[in-house]
C-alpha positions as CSV (number, residue, x, y, z in Angstrom):
1,M,-34.6,3.5,-15.8
2,I,-35.9,3.5,-19.3
3,V,-34.1,5.5,-22.1
4,P,-35.1,5.6,-25.8
5,N,-33.0,3.6,-28.2
6,S,-32.1,4.7,-31.7
7,R,-34.7,2.3,-33.1
8,I,-37.6,4.3,-31.7
9,L,-36.3,7.3,-33.5
10,L,-36.2,5.3,-36.7
11,A,-39.8,4.0,-36.1
12,A,-41.0,7.6,-35.5
13,A,-39.4,8.7,-38.8
14,L,-40.8,5.8,-40.8
15,V,-44.2,5.3,-39.3
16,V,-45.4,8.2,-37.0
17,L,-44.3,11.1,-39.1
18,P,-45.8,9.8,-42.4
19,V,-49.1,8.8,-40.7
20,A,-49.4,12.2,-39.1
21,T,-48.6,13.9,-42.4
22,V,-51.3,11.8,-44.2
23,A,-53.8,12.7,-41.5
24,G,-53.2,16.4,-42.0
25,I,-53.4,16.2,-45.8
26,V,-56.4,13.9,-46.1
27,P,-59.0,14.7,-43.5
28,A,-61.0,11.6,-44.3
29,L,-58.1,9.4,-43.1
30,T,-57.7,11.1,-39.8
31,L,-59.5,8.4,-37.8
32,P,-57.6,5.5,-39.3
33,C,-54.3,7.4,-38.8
34,A,-55.2,8.1,-35.2
35,G,-55.8,4.4,-34.7
36,I,-52.4,3.6,-36.1
37,L,-50.7,6.1,-33.9
38,T,-52.6,4.7,-30.9
39,V,-51.4,1.2,-31.7
40,C,-47.8,2.5,-32.1
41,F,-48.0,4.3,-28.8
42,A,-49.4,1.2,-27.0
43,A,-46.7,-1.0,-28.5
44,S,-44.0,1.4,-27.3
45,V,-45.4,1.5,-23.8
46,A,-45.8,-2.3,-23.7
47,D,-42.2,-2.7,-25.0
48,A,-41.0,-0.3,-22.2
49,L,-42.7,-2.4,-19.6
50,L,-41.3,-5.6,-20.9
51,G,-37.9,-4.1,-21.1
52,R,-38.0,-3.3,-17.4
53,Q,-39.0,-6.8,-16.6
54,R,-36.2,-8.1,-18.8
55,A,-33.7,-6.0,-16.8
56,A,-34.9,-7.5,-13.6
57,V,-33.9,-11.0,-14.6
58,F,-30.2,-10.2,-14.4
59,G,-28.1,-10.8,-11.2
60,A,-24.5,-10.5,-10.3
61,S,-22.1,-11.4,-7.6
62,A,-18.4,-10.9,-6.8
63,P,-15.9,-12.3,-4.2
64,A,-16.2,-10.8,-0.8
65,L,-12.5,-9.8,-0.8
66,V,-10.0,-9.3,-3.7
67,R,-6.4,-8.6,-2.9
68,L,-4.6,-6.2,-5.3
69,T,-1.0,-4.8,-5.5
70,K,-0.7,-1.1,-6.1
71,D,0.0,-0.2,-9.7
72,V,-0.3,-3.9,-10.8
73,R,-3.1,-4.9,-13.1
74,A,-5.4,-7.7,-11.9
75,D,-8.8,-9.1,-12.7
76,V,-11.9,-9.1,-10.5
77,A,-14.1,-12.2,-11.2
78,I,-17.7,-11.1,-11.7
79,T,-20.4,-13.7,-11.9
80,L,-23.4,-12.7,-14.1
81,E,-26.7,-14.5,-13.8
82,N,-29.5,-14.8,-16.4
83,R,-32.6,-16.0,-14.7
84,S,-34.7,-16.2,-17.9
85,S,-35.0,-19.2,-20.2
86,R,-33.3,-17.8,-23.3
87,A,-30.1,-16.0,-24.1
88,L,-30.2,-12.2,-23.6
89,S,-27.8,-9.5,-24.7
90,M,-26.6,-6.8,-22.2
91,R,-24.0,-4.2,-21.5
92,A,-22.4,-4.2,-18.1
93,G,-20.4,-1.5,-16.4
94,L,-18.6,-1.4,-13.0
95,A,-18.5,1.7,-10.9
96,M,-14.9,1.6,-9.7
97,P,-14.3,3.2,-6.3
98,E,-12.0,6.1,-5.8
99,G,-8.5,4.7,-5.6
100,V,-9.0,1.9,-8.1
101,R,-9.0,2.5,-11.9
102,S,-10.0,0.4,-14.9
103,E,-9.4,0.9,-18.6
104,R,-12.7,-0.9,-19.4
105,I,-15.8,1.3,-19.1
106,A,-18.4,-1.2,-20.3
107,E,-18.6,-4.7,-21.7
108,S,-21.2,-6.1,-24.1
109,V,-22.0,-9.7,-23.6
110,T,-24.6,-12.3,-24.5
111,L,-25.7,-14.2,-21.5
112,Q,-26.9,-17.8,-21.8
113,P,-29.5,-19.0,-19.2
114,G,-27.7,-19.6,-15.9
115,R,-24.4,-18.1,-14.7
116,S,-21.5,-16.8,-16.6
117,A,-18.1,-15.5,-15.5
118,L,-16.7,-12.1,-16.5
119,A,-13.1,-11.1,-15.7
120,W,-13.0,-7.3,-15.1
121,P,-9.5,-5.7,-15.3
122,C,-8.6,-3.1,-12.7
123,T,-5.5,-1.5,-11.1
124,G,-5.2,-0.3,-7.5
125,A,-3.9,3.3,-7.5
126,T,-4.2,4.1,-3.8
127,R,-3.1,1.8,-1.0
128,G,-5.9,0.8,1.4
129,D,-9.4,-0.6,1.5
130,H,-11.9,0.2,-1.3
131,V,-15.5,-1.1,-1.8
132,L,-16.9,-2.1,-5.2
133,R,-20.7,-1.7,-4.6
134,D,-22.7,-1.7,-7.9
135,L,-22.7,-3.3,-11.3
136,Y,-24.7,-1.3,-13.9
137,V,-26.7,-3.3,-16.5
138,E,-28.2,-2.1,-19.7
139,T,-30.4,-4.4,-22.0
140,P,-32.6,-3.6,-25.0
141,S,-36.4,-4.1,-24.8
142,P,-38.0,-7.0,-26.8
143,L,-38.7,-4.7,-29.8
144,G,-35.5,-2.7,-29.3
145,L,-37.3,0.6,-28.9
146,W,-36.0,1.2,-25.4
147,L,-32.9,0.5,-23.3
148,A,-33.7,-0.7,-19.7
149,R,-31.0,0.2,-17.2
150,T,-30.6,-1.0,-13.6
151,H,-27.9,-1.6,-11.0
152,V,-27.1,-4.8,-9.2
153,P,-25.3,-4.7,-5.8
154,V,-22.2,-6.8,-5.7
155,E,-20.4,-5.6,-2.5
156,C,-16.8,-6.5,-3.2
157,H,-14.0,-5.3,-1.0
158,L,-10.8,-4.4,-2.9
159,R,-7.7,-4.5,-0.7
160,V,-4.7,-2.7,-2.2
161,Y,-1.3,-3.6,-0.8
162,P,2.0,-1.7,-1.2
163,N,4.0,-2.5,-4.2
164,L,7.2,-4.4,-3.4
165,R,7.9,-5.4,-7.0
166,D,11.2,-3.6,-7.6
167,R,14.8,-4.5,-8.1
168,A,15.8,-3.7,-4.5
169,T,13.3,-6.2,-3.1
170,A,13.9,-8.7,-5.8
171,A,17.6,-8.8,-4.8
172,L,16.6,-10.1,-1.4
173,F,15.5,-13.4,-3.0
174,L,18.5,-14.1,-5.1
175,R,20.6,-17.1,-4.3
176,A,23.3,-14.9,-2.8
177,P,21.8,-13.0,0.2
178,N,24.1,-10.0,-0.3
179,A,24.1,-9.9,-4.1
180,G,25.4,-6.6,-5.5
181,M,27.0,-5.5,-2.3
182,R,30.7,-5.1,-1.5
183,V,32.3,-7.8,0.6
184,H,33.5,-6.5,4.0
185,R,35.4,-8.2,6.7
186,Q,33.2,-9.2,9.6
187,V,34.0,-6.9,12.5
188,G,34.4,-8.6,15.9
189,K,34.0,-12.3,16.9
190,G,30.3,-12.5,17.7
191,R,28.5,-12.6,21.0
192,E,26.5,-15.8,20.8
193,F,28.2,-18.9,22.3
194,E,28.8,-21.7,19.8
195,R,31.0,-24.4,21.4
196,L,34.1,-25.3,23.3
197,R,37.4,-26.5,22.0
198,E,40.9,-27.1,23.2
199,Y,43.3,-24.1,23.5
200,I,45.4,-23.3,20.4
201,P,48.4,-21.0,20.7
202,G,47.3,-17.6,19.7
203,D,43.9,-17.8,21.4
204,S,43.0,-14.9,23.7
205,Y,43.2,-15.6,27.4
206,E,39.9,-13.9,27.9
207,D,38.2,-16.7,26.0
208,I,39.4,-19.4,28.3
209,H,36.5,-21.3,30.0
210,W,38.0,-21.8,33.4
211,K,35.5,-24.3,34.7
212,A,35.9,-26.6,31.7
213,T,39.7,-26.2,31.9
214,A,39.6,-27.3,35.6
215,H,37.3,-30.2,34.7
216,R,39.4,-31.5,31.8
217,R,42.8,-30.4,33.2
218,T,43.7,-28.9,29.9
219,P,43.1,-25.4,28.5
220,V,39.7,-25.0,26.9
221,V,38.4,-21.9,25.1
222,K,35.0,-20.6,24.2
223,L,34.1,-20.1,20.5
224,Y,31.5,-17.5,19.6
225,Q,29.4,-16.9,16.5
226,V,27.7,-13.9,15.1
227,E,24.4,-13.5,17.0
228,H,21.3,-14.4,15.0
229,A,17.6,-14.0,15.7
230,Q,18.0,-10.4,17.0
231,E,14.9,-8.2,17.2
232,V,14.4,-5.4,14.7
233,Y,11.5,-3.0,15.1
234,V,10.4,-0.5,12.5
235,V,8.5,2.5,14.0
236,V,6.4,4.4,11.5
237,D,5.1,7.9,12.1
238,A,1.6,8.4,10.7
239,S,1.1,12.0,12.0
240,R,0.4,15.2,10.0
241,L,3.9,15.7,8.6
242,S,3.9,12.3,7.0
243,A,1.1,13.3,4.7
244,R,3.4,15.6,2.7
245,E,4.8,14.5,-0.7
246,Q,3.7,10.8,-0.3
247,I,6.1,10.4,2.6
248,L,4.0,7.9,4.4
249,E,3.7,5.8,1.3
250,S,7.5,5.5,1.2
251,Y,7.6,4.7,4.9
252,V,5.2,1.8,4.5
253,T,6.9,0.2,1.5
254,T,10.3,0.6,3.2
255,A,9.0,-1.0,6.4
256,L,7.8,-4.1,4.5
257,H,11.1,-4.2,2.6
258,L,13.0,-4.2,5.9
259,A,10.8,-7.0,7.1
260,L,11.9,-9.2,4.2
261,A,15.6,-8.1,4.7
262,A,15.4,-9.1,8.4
263,E,13.8,-12.4,7.4
264,R,16.7,-13.0,5.0
265,Q,19.2,-12.2,7.8
266,G,17.6,-14.6,10.2
267,D,16.4,-11.8,12.6
268,R,13.0,-11.3,14.1
269,F,11.0,-8.4,12.8
270,G,8.4,-6.2,14.6
271,L,6.3,-3.2,13.7
272,V,5.0,-0.1,15.6
273,T,2.8,2.6,14.2
274,F,2.0,5.9,16.1
275,S,0.8,9.5,15.7
276,D,-0.4,11.3,18.8
277,Q,-0.4,7.9,20.6
278,P,0.9,4.4,19.8
279,H,-1.6,2.7,17.5
280,R,-0.5,-0.8,16.6
281,M,2.4,-3.0,17.8
282,V,3.3,-6.3,16.3
283,R,5.8,-8.3,18.4
284,A,9.0,-9.4,16.7
285,R,8.8,-12.8,15.1
286,S,10.0,-14.5,12.0
287,G,8.5,-16.4,9.1
288,M,6.4,-15.5,6.1
289,D,3.2,-15.8,8.0
290,H,4.5,-13.1,10.3
291,F,5.4,-11.0,7.3
292,R,1.8,-11.3,6.1
293,L,0.6,-10.2,9.5
294,C,2.8,-7.1,9.4
295,R,1.5,-6.4,5.9
296,E,-2.1,-6.7,7.0
297,T,-1.3,-4.3,9.9
298,I,0.3,-1.5,7.9
299,Y,-1.2,-1.7,4.4
300,N,-4.1,0.6,5.3
301,L,-2.1,3.1,7.4
302,Q,-3.2,6.6,6.7
303,P,-1.8,10.0,8.0
304,R,-3.7,11.8,10.7
305,R,-4.0,15.5,11.3
306,V,-2.3,15.4,14.7
307,S,1.2,16.0,16.0
308,P,3.3,13.1,17.2
309,D,3.6,12.4,20.9
310,Y,7.2,11.1,21.2
311,R,7.1,10.9,25.0
312,E,4.0,8.6,24.9
313,L,5.7,6.5,22.2
314,F,9.0,6.1,24.0
315,T,7.3,5.3,27.3
316,S,5.3,2.6,25.6
317,L,8.4,1.1,23.9
318,Q,10.3,1.1,27.2
319,L,7.5,-0.8,28.9
320,N,6.9,-3.3,26.2
321,L,10.4,-4.0,24.8
322,R,12.5,-5.7,27.5
323,R,15.1,-7.2,25.2
324,R,17.7,-5.0,23.5
325,S,16.5,-4.3,20.0
326,L,17.2,-2.3,16.9
327,L,14.6,0.5,16.6
328,I,14.4,2.0,13.1
329,F,12.4,5.1,13.2
330,F,10.7,6.7,10.1
331,T,9.5,10.1,11.1
332,S,9.8,13.8,10.2
333,L,12.0,16.1,12.3
334,D,12.2,19.2,10.1
335,D,9.8,20.9,12.5
336,P,12.0,22.6,15.2
337,L,9.6,21.9,18.1
338,L,9.2,18.3,17.2
339,A,13.0,17.9,16.7
340,E,13.6,19.3,20.2
341,T,11.0,17.1,21.7
342,F,12.4,14.0,20.0
343,A,16.0,14.8,21.1
344,R,14.9,15.4,24.7
345,E,12.7,12.2,25.0
346,V,14.7,9.7,23.0
347,S,17.0,8.9,26.0
348,L,14.1,6.8,27.4
349,V,14.8,4.1,24.8
350,A,18.4,4.9,23.7
351,R,19.8,3.7,27.0
352,R,18.6,0.1,26.3
353,H,18.1,-0.1,22.6
354,L,20.0,0.8,19.5
355,V,18.1,3.6,17.7
356,L,18.4,4.5,14.1
357,V,16.3,7.5,12.8
358,N,15.5,8.1,9.1
359,V,14.2,11.5,8.0
360,M,12.9,11.9,4.5
361,R,14.5,14.7,2.5
362,T,11.8,17.1,1.3
363,A,11.8,19.9,-1.2
364,G,12.6,22.5,1.4
365,L,15.4,20.5,3.1
366,Q,18.6,20.7,1.1
367,P,21.9,22.5,1.0
368,L,22.1,25.8,-0.8
369,F,24.6,24.9,-3.5
370,E,23.5,21.3,-4.1
371,T,21.4,22.4,-7.1
372,D,21.6,25.0,-9.7
373,A,22.0,28.7,-8.8
374,P,18.7,30.5,-8.0
375,A,17.0,32.1,-10.9
376,D,15.5,35.0,-9.1
377,T,15.3,36.7,-5.7
378,E,12.4,34.6,-4.5
379,S,14.2,31.4,-5.4
380,A,17.3,32.6,-3.6
381,Y,15.3,33.2,-0.4
382,Q,13.7,29.7,-0.7
383,A,17.2,28.2,-1.1
384,L,18.4,30.1,1.9
385,A,15.5,28.8,3.9
386,G,16.4,25.2,2.8
387,Q,20.0,25.8,3.9
388,M,18.8,27.0,7.3
389,R,16.7,23.9,7.7
390,W,19.6,21.7,6.6
391,N,21.8,23.4,9.3
392,K,19.2,22.7,11.9
393,M,19.0,19.1,10.8
394,H,22.8,18.8,11.0
395,E,22.8,20.2,14.6
396,L,20.1,17.7,15.5
397,Q,22.2,14.9,14.0
398,I,25.1,15.9,16.2
399,A,22.9,16.2,19.3
400,L,21.4,12.7,18.7
401,R,24.8,11.2,18.1
402,N,25.9,12.4,21.5
403,R,23.0,10.3,22.9
404,G,24.0,7.2,20.9
405,V,21.3,7.8,18.3
406,R,22.0,7.7,14.5
407,L,20.1,10.1,12.3
408,S,20.1,9.8,8.5
409,V,18.5,12.0,5.9
410,V,17.3,9.6,3.2
411,D,16.3,10.5,-0.4
412,P,12.8,9.5,-1.5
413,G,14.1,7.6,-4.5
414,S,16.6,5.4,-2.6
415,I,15.0,5.2,0.8
416,K,14.8,1.3,0.6
417,A,18.5,0.9,-0.3
418,Q,19.7,3.4,2.3
419,A,17.7,2.0,5.1
420,T,18.7,-1.6,4.2
421,A,22.3,-0.7,3.9
422,A,22.3,1.0,7.4
423,Y,20.6,-2.2,8.9
424,L,23.2,-4.5,7.2
425,E,26.1,-2.3,8.4
426,I,24.8,-2.6,12.0
427,K,24.7,-6.3,11.6
428,R,28.2,-6.4,10.1
429,R,29.7,-4.4,12.9
430,Q,27.7,-6.2,15.6
431,L,26.5,-3.0,17.1
432,L,23.3,-4.6,18.4
């Protein structure tokens, strides 16, 4: 594309307009003036053609994949190429995809022959995959009468991961694993065998190892320790109700936060995603490589316009999980039909596994007198509707408790802290 530059307007004002005026005033000079105008026109056309050729000497490339963290500024390394034999000036602009923003609109640079590096700042605003396709280039023609514009394909994939840079996650990496938490007495004596030792007065008779006692001819007892390397699975609902109020965004970040907490506690972490059917399942393992695998699995999870199929999910979990595990569900049960289905089908997994359900508190799910008094009649009816939903949730909580399932209504701002505290409480009480 060729667009006129300000210099062509200046040339028209200084040359074309006076020459045309002279030709109109002095008829004898019409022919020389026409020649001058023809030369000016030919020069502008030639300048435009040379400007297009100049724009064609530029090239650009970018990395095939750039990893970003949501709401964290980073730079995309763009390599610009000048295939001519002399330095050229240009303006470059990147067309950022939807979901990635940049405070820089265009950058003016002077490229030397060969390749040059350009760091382009950007920030991921939406979790998932985004493609950066084109770099737009603008360069002046040799006489500066025109601006030649073109676009150069770059094809760079921007992968935006959830943001775990907060105080709750940072506390997991402090020297003290439970920094900021109250110290509680460990409940129970553990289930994992540690070693044998001789009987000491006061030891429980049920801990006596009778075979070792008979072999050594002296009382020997078994010592236990708190069981480690237990399996923790986070089950994330990606159905239609998770699309409300950025609920799924909170589920994803909390799932990765729990993965780090499980790694800190020495447990194995697994991940399951579902909607109308089970989608992905990552077997429980430990290590940072496994955490990165879980992050790659869930970073691009998007809600679907379908209803969750709990029976299909529970059947799949029952068939695939043979060892007793902690199942932490993140789902929405404020729909009465879905809540009834969940309560009816959860017994498939609750008989073998320990199930913990987290439901996000939404704007329409809260007690009547928890906030200020309603300002008008419509607000009062909305508050009453919220109270009715809250009562239904409380009834569901009691029904699930009778089946051995714990249901918690978590706040959006503290979902990480509440989910982690529930997990650590289960570890402390050795309920798993």
